Structure formats: C-alpha cells, structure tokens
SEDREN-802937 format. One record per residue (C-alpha): residue number from 1; x, z, y. Coordinates in steps of 0.05 Angstrom, whole numbers, plus 5000, padded with zeros to 4 digits. Each point is the difference from the previous one (the first is absolute). Layout:
BEGIN
nr;xx;zz;yy
NUM;X;Z;Y
...
//
This chain:
BEGIN
nr;xx;zz;yy
1;4699;5343;5250
2;5037;5026;4940
3;5030;4944;4946
4;4981;4998;4927
5;5040;4961;4954
6;4977;4999;4928
7;5060;5038;4954
8;5011;4969;4940
9;5040;5058;4967
10;4933;5049;5016
11;4938;4942;4995
12;4977;5024;5062
13;5002;4978;5076
14;5048;5053;5028
15;5008;5016;5080
16;5065;4970;5019
17;5052;5042;5033
18;5067;4975;4997
19;5059;5054;4995
20;5023;4992;5051
21;4943;5005;5061
22;4983;4931;5029
23;5064;4964;4960
24;4986;4973;4938
25;5049;4984;4941
26;4980;4934;4953
27;5025;4961;4938
28;4979;4927;4988
29;5018;4976;4932
30;5040;4933;5023
31;5012;4937;4973
32;5048;4988;4939
33;5041;4938;5033
34;4992;4950;4925
35;4951;4957;5023
36;4952;4985;5060
37;4937;5064;5015
38;4944;4978;4967
39;4933;5003;5031
40;4977;5071;4975
41;5078;5028;5018
42;4980;4980;5069
43;4933;5038;5006
44;5034;5062;4977
45;5045;4976;5055
46;4940;4999;5057
47;4973;5062;4967
48;5057;5027;5017
49;5006;4979;5070
50;4921;5003;5030
51;5024;5082;4981
52;5050;5008;5043
53;4969;4950;5048
54;4946;5053;4997
55;5045;5063;5010
56;5030;4972;5054
57;4938;4988;5040
58;4982;5066;4988
59;5060;5020;5034
60;5058;5029;4937
61;5061;4983;5018
62;5028;4968;4912
63;5064;4996;4968
64;4977;4959;4947
65;5041;4960;4950
66;4993;4935;4941
67;5060;4996;4952
68;5020;4944;4979
69;5012;4991;4930
70;5067;4959;4990
71;5021;5013;4923
72;4961;5008;4942
73;4995;4968;4952
74;4962;4946;5023
75;5040;4992;5049
76;5065;4981;4941
77;4956;4969;4975
78;4994;4946;5040
79;5071;4997;5043
80;5017;4991;4923
81;4953;4937;4996
82;5009;4964;5049
83;5089;5012;5006
84;4997;5045;5072
85;5032;5057;5009
86;4949;5065;5009
87;5003;5000;5086
88;4982;4921;4990
89;4942;5003;4972
90;4984;5069;5029
91;5014;4979;5066
92;4954;4932;5003
93;4937;5033;4982
94;5005;5054;5034
95;5016;4961;5056
96;4929;4970;4981
97;4962;5059;4995
98;5013;5019;5078
99;4981;4929;5006
100;4932;5013;4977
101;4987;5066;5018
102;5014;4965;5081
103;4951;4940;4980
104;4937;5065;4976
105;5017;5030;5069
106;5025;5049;4951
107;5034;5064;5054
108;5079;5016;4982
109;5002;5075;4973
110;5056;5039;5022
111;5045;5001;4954
112;5021;4943;4930
113;5039;5036;4956
114;5032;4958;4943
115;5026;5031;4940
116;5064;4964;4980
117;5020;5039;5070
118;4982;5063;4985
119;5043;5003;4929
120;5033;5082;5018
121;4937;5020;5020
122;4968;4982;4931
123;5057;5028;4962
124;4982;5074;5026
125;4935;5005;4992
126;5011;4974;4928
127;5071;5042;4996
128;4942;5054;5038
129;4950;4998;4929
130;5069;5005;4948
131;5010;5069;5033
132;4926;5017;4989
133;4999;4981;4948
134;4937;4952;5004
135;5042;4947;4983
136;5058;4970;4941
137;5032;4942;4978
138;4988;4961;4944
139;5049;4945;4976
140;4977;4948;5041
141;4968;5029;5065
142;4999;5071;5034
143;4917;5021;4983
144;4953;5062;5038
145;4964;5032;4939
146;4925;5007;5027
147;4990;5057;4944
148;5034;5041;5062
149;4950;4987;5053
150;4939;5040;4977
151;4960;4957;5047
152;5025;4927;4986
153;4933;4963;4992
154;4951;5040;5046
155;5007;4945;5060
156;4980;4932;4941
157;4945;5055;4969
158;5045;4991;4931
159;4980;5040;4935
160;5076;5014;4991
161;4988;5011;4924
162;5006;4929;4988
163;5063;4985;5029
164;5054;4984;4936
165;5036;5062;5005
166;5074;4966;5004
167;4995;4927;5019
168;5044;4959;5033
169;4984;4959;5049
170;5055;4957;5037
171;4962;4944;5031
172;4979;5007;5066
173;4919;4971;4980
174;4977;5050;4967
175;4940;4997;4944
176;4956;5059;5038
177;4971;5021;4912
178;5076;5024;4991
179;5027;5016;5051
180;5054;5056;4987
181;5071;5026;5038
182;5016;4955;5051
183;5059;4966;5022
184;5043;5021;5064
185;5071;4983;4986
186;5020;4935;4958
187;5062;4996;4972
188;5028;4927;4998
189;4995;4948;4960
190;5007;4922;4985
191;4933;4975;5026
192;5017;5048;5064
193;5056;4945;5017
194;5034;5012;5062
195;4946;5058;5028
196;5025;5057;4990
197;5035;5064;5028
198;5055;5054;4978
199;4964;5070;5021
200;5024;5067;4979
201;4946;4989;4954
202;5012;4944;4973
203;5006;4925;5015
204;4925;4969;4993
205;4950;4995;5064
206;4932;5038;5009
207;4937;5000;4966
208;4946;4978;5036
209;4964;5053;5027
210;5065;5053;5016
211;5010;4955;5060
212;4934;5011;5032
213;5008;5083;4992
214;5071;4989;5035
215;4985;4958;5047
216;4933;5021;5016
217;5040;5086;5011
218;5061;4973;5045
219;4960;4972;5047
220;4924;5037;5007
221;5034;5064;4962
222;4977;5041;4937
223;4940;4992;5022
224;4951;4954;5021
225;4927;4989;5033
226;4975;4932;4968
227;5021;4957;4933
228;4952;4936;4996
229;5014;4941;4957
230;4964;4970;4958
231;4957;5024;4935
232;5037;4974;4953
233;5061;5047;5015
234;4966;5054;5006
235;5018;5011;4920
236;5049;4980;4985
237;5045;5004;5068
238;4985;5052;5032
239;4987;5049;4950
240;5071;5000;4987
241;5016;5000;5075
242;4961;5068;5000
243;5034;5012;4942
244;5067;4993;5025
245;4998;5027;5073
246;4969;5069;4983
247;5039;5001;4948
248;5067;4996;5043
249;4968;5034;5060
250;4948;5056;4971
251;4959;4971;5068
252;4928;4963;5001
253;5023;4929;5003
254;4934;4953;5030
255;4950;5036;5034
256;4950;4950;4998
257;4999;4943;4952
258;4965;4934;5018
259;4998;4946;4959
260;4962;4922;5000
261;4965;4976;4958
262;5015;4931;4964
263;4987;4930;5029
264;4961;4944;4965
265;4984;4931;5001
266;4942;4955;4997
267;4977;5077;4946
268;5062;4992;4955
269;5051;5031;4998
270;5069;4956;5032
271;5033;4979;4945
272;5059;4939;4999
273;4968;4983;4943
274;4928;4996;5028
275;5029;4957;5054
276;4968;5042;5064
277;5070;5043;5018
278;5016;4996;5070
279;5047;5015;5042
280;4992;4995;5082
281;5039;4931;5002
282;4958;4978;4955
283;4932;5011;5025
284;5032;4981;5073
285;5024;4935;4974
286;4923;5000;4979
287;4979;4993;5070
288;4979;5063;5000
289;5017;5047;5081
290;5047;5056;4990
291;4940;5036;5054
292;4942;4992;4939
293;5054;5012;4945
294;5016;5073;5034
295;4909;5014;5013
296;4999;4979;4934
297;5055;5045;4976
298;4968;5059;5053
299;4923;4998;4984
300;4989;5034;4948
301;5017;5078;4976
302;5063;5001;4976
303;4972;5050;4938
304;4964;4943;4984
305;5019;4923;4967
306;4997;4948;5039
307;4991;4923;4972
308;5023;4954;5042
309;4951;4935;4995
310;5014;4927;5048
311;4943;5019;5028
312;5023;5067;5017
313;5053;4966;5025
314;4961;4962;5048
315;4949;5048;5011
316;5050;5060;5028
317;5030;4929;5046
318;4935;4991;5035
319;4997;5084;5007
320;5060;5002;5036
321;4977;4939;5046
322;4952;5036;5018
323;5032;5058;5033
324;5053;4966;5025
325;4945;4963;5045
326;4960;5064;5022
327;5067;5026;5017
328;5015;4933;5034
329;4936;4995;5031
330;4996;5063;5019
331;5063;5017;5044
332;4971;4942;5054
333;4935;5040;5002
334;4977;5058;5040
335;4971;5052;4959
336;4920;5021;5009
337;4961;5055;4998
338;5010;5044;4958
339;5064;4986;4967
340;5043;5060;5012
341;4952;5029;4938
342;5000;4948;4961
343;5069;5004;5010
344;5014;5071;4990
345;4944;4998;4924
346;5036;4953;4976
347;5073;5032;5006
348;4974;5060;4979
349;4958;4966;4934
350;5076;4969;4985
351;5034;5063;5004
352;4950;5030;4955
353;5000;4963;4941
354;5075;4976;5004
355;5003;5084;4990
356;4957;4996;4948
357;5065;4968;4952
358;5021;4930;5030
359;4919;4973;4994
360;5030;4933;5032
361;4928;4971;4983
362;4964;5047;5027
363;5047;4991;5060
364;4983;4924;5000
365;4942;5015;5010
366;4988;5038;5040
367;5028;4949;5051
368;4973;4948;4978
369;4939;5040;5014
370;5038;5024;5076
371;5011;4917;5016
372;4913;4986;4990
373;4983;5052;5040
374;5056;4991;5057
375;4966;4921;4992
376;4940;5019;5030
377;5018;5054;5045
378;5061;4949;5031
379;5061;5007;4964
380;5064;5001;5060
381;5069;5040;5014
382;4974;5051;4970
383;4982;4975;4931
384;5065;4956;5001
385;5032;5055;5011
386;4975;5037;4937
387;5008;4947;4948
388;5080;5002;5019
389;5003;5073;4987
390;4959;4992;4932
391;5064;4952;4982
392;5054;5043;5008
393;4964;5019;4928
394;4963;4937;4982
395;5073;4958;5023
396;4965;4927;5001
397;5037;4985;5065
398;4926;5005;5046
399;5007;4975;5073
400;5055;4962;4983
401;4963;4926;5013
402;4997;4950;5051
403;5063;5036;5035
404;5074;4988;5004
405;5049;5040;4988
406;5066;4982;4986
407;5044;5003;4931
408;5025;5064;5021
409;4924;5031;4992
410;4983;4961;4917
411;5007;5048;4946
412;5065;4982;4962
413;4980;4944;4953
414;4956;4954;5054
415;5070;5021;5044
416;5047;4977;4957
417;4970;4923;5003
418;4985;4998;5063
419;5081;5013;5015
420;5010;4951;4941
421;4961;4942;5023
422;5045;5014;5076
423;5061;5000;4963
424;4981;4940;4970
425;4980;4971;5079
426;5069;5006;5030
427;5029;4962;4937
428;4949;4953;5024
429;4973;5002;4930
430;4917;4990;5015
431;4987;4970;4929
432;5018;5076;4966
433;4979;5036;5069
434;4928;4959;4987
435;5001;5027;4923
436;5011;5064;5024
437;4942;4987;5053
438;4956;4996;4948
439;5019;5055;4947
440;4973;5042;5077
441;4946;4964;5005
442;4985;5018;4922
443;5001;5057;5018
444;4960;5009;5059
445;5042;5004;5064
446;5010;4938;5045
447;5074;4996;5039
448;5014;4961;5067
449;5075;4989;5036
450;5009;5036;5061
451;5059;5014;5055
452;4994;5062;4977
453;5002;4987;4942
454;4952;4986;4935
455;4922;5031;5000
456;4963;5019;4951
457;4925;5020;4988
458;4951;5023;4942
459;4963;4936;4987
//
C-alpha cells in the first residue's frame, strides 16, 4: 500500500517516496537542554517515535537524526543563574531527557548530535552564506538577509509586505509579528561569560537556526526526506532552516514537512501562570503509569490538538489494561474458526488507516474492533501474535505481563533500577533495596530474586 503524509509546505497529503528507495532520512527538532522537557515537548517526540516505528513496520530502513541544543540564550542564561558551567547544566538535562524517552519507551534514533560538537560545520555554513551574499556582518552578529531569499515565508504562508524591512533581532526568541533578519553567528558579549569559540568568522557562538541546518546536512546530506517538529516551529525556525540551507546548497532542503499540533491541559493552554504546566515527572508523581501517558500521547491524530486531562489519563490506563489482558489471555488459548480471515482483515485495515497520514485514532479502533470479533470467534495464538505485531508501532509493551524475564530484557529505565537494587542487596542494604522495589511496583513492575540473578515481569 502507498503511504500518504500531509506536507505542511504544500498543505496537502502527498505520496511518500524517499530520495533513496527504501531508506528514509528523517530529522526531528530535539530538546534545548536547560530544563526538564514538558509534556507538550514529549508529544512531539512521541509523534516522531510513531512515525519511525511505522516506517520500520512497513519495511523502510531509517537514518533518523534528533539534535540536542546545548548552547543558546536559555542554556547560557540558566547556567550563569545557577553558577555552573554550560556543560554541567546541559549534561544534567540531556541525561534527564534520555531518561524521559526511556520511561515512555520512545525508541532511540540513530544519531543525537550536539550543537557544541559541530562548531566547525556551523562556521563553514556561515562562511558559505557570506560568500554567496545571503549574510552580512552587523555590529553584534552575522545576520541572514531574508530579502535575498525569494521564497522566504512561503511555507508559513506569510505576507512578506508585513515584515519590517531592515529590522534586527538579537535574541533566539522572536516575536512573530516583527520577523526580520536573523542571527547566524552571535559575537561574544559579557552576557555570554566564558561561552564562546574563536573562529574564522569571529569570537562568538552560533544562532539557534543555523545549528539544525549544519547538523542535519552533515548526517543526512543537502536534501532529506522528512523533517518533524511542533507547529510552533513552522515560523520562524523551520522557515529559517529552509532559507539558510537552500541558499547554501541550491537544492531543496526537505521533501516532506510534518508538524504535530499543540498539547493543551484541561482545555487550556499549558502555562506556569495557570498552574497546569507539567513535565513527565510531574505526571508520574501524581501516580500515572508510563504506559497510560504513552497511550494518551499517541491516541490522538498528530495534526489535532491533544487535550490532556485526568479523566483521559484514567481512560488511557484502562485501554492499555484491556489490550494487555487480551494479549495475555489469547496466548494460552486456541484460535477459533475464521481467525485467519479476521487477522487478515484487521492487519489490512490497520495498515490502510496508518498509510493515510498516520491516522492513529482509526488504527486503535481497528484493534479494539478486532478484539471484540476475536473474542466472539475464539481468540488464540494468532490473535496474540497480531497484537504483538501491532505493538511494534504502538510501543506499549503488550504481552510482557505474566512472564518473568532477566534484567537484560527490560527497558533501560527499568533495567537500571533492577541493577541498582541488586547492588544494594549484595551490600545487604535491605532498606534501599526495598525502596527500589516499591519504585518498580509503582511503575507496574514486579521483581524477584533467583539463582540466575534478578528477574522481572509487568504487573
């Protein structure tokens, strides 16, 4: 079947055809590591995870890159505020970011480049833009001249007449109503402290937008298949990526732009002032299970706003339990007559709706309809295997409950806790070992000790 994705650039669904046959090259805008990622950020990473899981399910090979922004105004501001080095701050929150990915069972992509480790590539790209006349040196930075790029604003459907000619913006955070030339390389000033690089284009540091262009082109080439991110990045970030990348190479930068909508909380925009600003860790502390949070984040269509509610999280937990119970029971039963036909019908329908711009709500409807029909016909091993096949896309860990497994087969977050507990046991520190057992229990995991080492199973 043919996959069709909605392309933000064209505002329509298009047949997906990678540049290199069955190998898909994907770039996802990753975190700025100055704080914990909030749950809205996690929706973007969940969308990218479902996209990559489905492409793999369809037989594509992947080269997927997600950047780590570890130098910008926010990281410098907060490292100075805390009195720690930029590296100390960003490594702390980079570690937390990967822990959050593991908690939600979000697959690791192939490459996670950091901005600070790609300064030479960034400098070469700025030099190319200077040489071609798309950039110029100002007093405080090297700027990109948007008037030189004829399609600037096209993807965002901007009225270029409304842009204030010649205006400058010295921050990484822009007011979209006063968009203008943007900084490629910011010259050092006192606010940067000891964060700077001495380069051929001057002492300073990169602007936010140029980082993504330099890193994506290094690992994926001048043209890539899919670029993902939240709708808030369409302008100016992704528009600026297009301008600087295509100006430098003369080639189309991205074939398919895919953007997920905002997450709101109880019908309102998430904000600290409203007291509805949540990180993943906040939701876990409230007693919500990782699989329920994952289910809620993936269950809505990525192009629709997602309303996070307590009621929705409870319903998500119930849905996961239904899926897990069905999968577990079916494994031990025999298939009734007609199961082959039901399996073929469900698999075909599942594929068809996900081929249509990753319509996950309909895909879940297909699964629950199949479960209803399979229960009536006699669900057995074939039904069990189909749910496990679907779970390669869903990533909910179906089929894991009830089976004791070695620590090596647990997801990274769980494996780490199991091994930490084992260290305390060996030191006869039973108090700390029991604390970790309770943490595992809260995460829906039971652990027991055996002659072959610790074992675990999902509760």
